[in-house]
C-alpha positions in Angstrom: -60.5 60.0 -151.7 -60.2 61.0 -155.4 -58.9 57.7 -156.4 -61.9 55.8 -154.6 -64.4 57.9 -156.6 -62.6 57.0 -160.0 -62.5 53.4 -159.1 -66.2 53.4 -158.2 -67.0 55.1 -161.5 -64.9 52.5 -163.3 -66.6 49.6 -161.6 -70.0 51.1 -162.3 -69.0 51.5 -166.0 -67.6 47.9 -166.3 -70.7 46.5 -164.7 -73.1 48.4 -167.0 -71.1 47.5 -170.0 -71.2 43.8 -168.9 -74.9 44.0 -168.4 -75.6 45.7 -171.9 -73.5 43.2 -173.5 -75.4 40.3 -171.9 -78.8 41.7 -172.7 -78.0 42.4 -176.4 -79.5 40.0 -178.9 -76.9 37.5 -180.0 -76.1 37.6 -183.6 -76.3 34.0 -185.2 -73.8 33.9 -188.0 -73.9 31.2 -190.5 -75.5 28.5 -188.3 -76.3 26.3 -191.3 -73.8 25.1 -193.8 -75.5 25.6 -197.2 -72.3 25.3 -199.3 -72.5 23.3 -202.3 -73.8 23.0 -205.9 -77.5 23.4 -206.4 -79.3 22.4 -209.6 -82.5 24.0 -210.7 -85.2 21.5 -209.8 -88.2 23.7 -210.7 -89.1 27.1 -212.1 -92.3 29.0 -212.0 -93.3 32.0 -214.0 -96.5 33.8 -212.9 -97.4 30.6 -211.1 -97.0 28.3 -214.0 -94.4 25.5 -213.8 -91.9 25.6 -216.7 -88.9 23.4 -217.7 -85.9 24.6 -215.8 -82.7 25.0 -217.8 -81.0 27.5 -215.5 -77.3 27.3 -214.5 -76.5 25.9 -211.2 -76.2 28.0 -208.1 -72.8 27.5 -206.5 -72.4 28.4 -202.8 -68.7 28.1 -201.9 -67.3 27.3 -198.6 -65.6 30.7 -198.4 -68.8 32.7 -198.4 -68.8 33.4 -202.2 -71.4 32.3 -204.8 -71.7 32.0 -208.6 -75.0 32.2 -210.5 -75.3 32.6 -214.3 -72.0 34.7 -214.3 -73.2 36.8 -211.3 -70.6 36.5 -208.5 -70.5 37.9 -205.1 -70.8 36.9 -201.5 -73.5 35.2 -199.5 -74.4 35.1 -195.8 -76.9 32.9 -194.0 -79.3 34.8 -191.8 -81.9 32.6 -190.2 -83.9 30.9 -192.9 -82.5 33.1 -195.6 -79.4 33.2 -197.8 -78.5 36.7 -198.6 -76.7 37.1 -201.9 -75.0 40.3 -202.8 -72.3 42.0 -204.9 -71.4 45.7 -204.9 -74.7 46.7 -206.7 -77.3 44.1 -206.1 -78.5 42.5 -202.9 -81.3 39.7 -202.8 -82.3 36.9 -200.6 -83.4 33.3 -201.1 -85.3 31.1 -198.7 -83.8 27.9 -197.3 -86.3 25.1 -197.3 -86.3 21.5 -196.1 -84.6 18.9 -198.4 -81.6 20.9 -199.2 -83.6 23.4 -201.3 -83.1 27.1 -201.8 -85.9 29.1 -203.4 -85.1 32.4 -205.2 -87.9 34.8 -206.1 -87.5 37.8 -208.2 -89.5 39.9 -210.8 -88.2 39.3 -214.3 -89.5 40.5 -217.7 -92.5 38.0 -217.5 -93.5 38.8 -214.0 -92.8 36.9 -210.8 -90.3 34.1 -211.2 -89.6 31.5 -208.5 -86.5 29.3 -209.0 -86.1 26.2 -206.8 -82.5 25.0 -206.4 -81.9 21.7 -204.9 -78.6 20.2 -203.7 -78.3 16.6 -204.4 -77.3 14.8 -201.3 -76.0 11.7 -203.2 -73.4 14.0 -205.0 -71.9 15.1 -201.6 -70.5 11.6 -200.9 -69.6 10.2 -204.3 -68.3 6.6 -204.1 -66.7 4.6 -206.8 -68.1 1.3 -207.9 -65.1 -0.9 -208.4 
């Protein structure tokens, strides 16, 4: 009778674990491929549009990024790209039209950088 009790407890435990696993929210990892080279299309400082001469934002296929000498890793979480290194973590919003908008507070106030991936560059063809 001792073994029956252990078996019953084991079956209940497995059933409970399966139910909990089933009911847990599913983590949606990197559902959108955002990798590529993004050029600064527009910059705003305190709401005023200025000429954008920023370095490109490069999101690599392996989950790493480069931006003005800042290197780290990125993760797509819903409509956000989370950029981080060992000290800094920030996020940029993914917008329609292959755009990523990064907002931060700089020395002149709120800065909004809009980076755009040029779709035509993705499938370059030779004209020969």
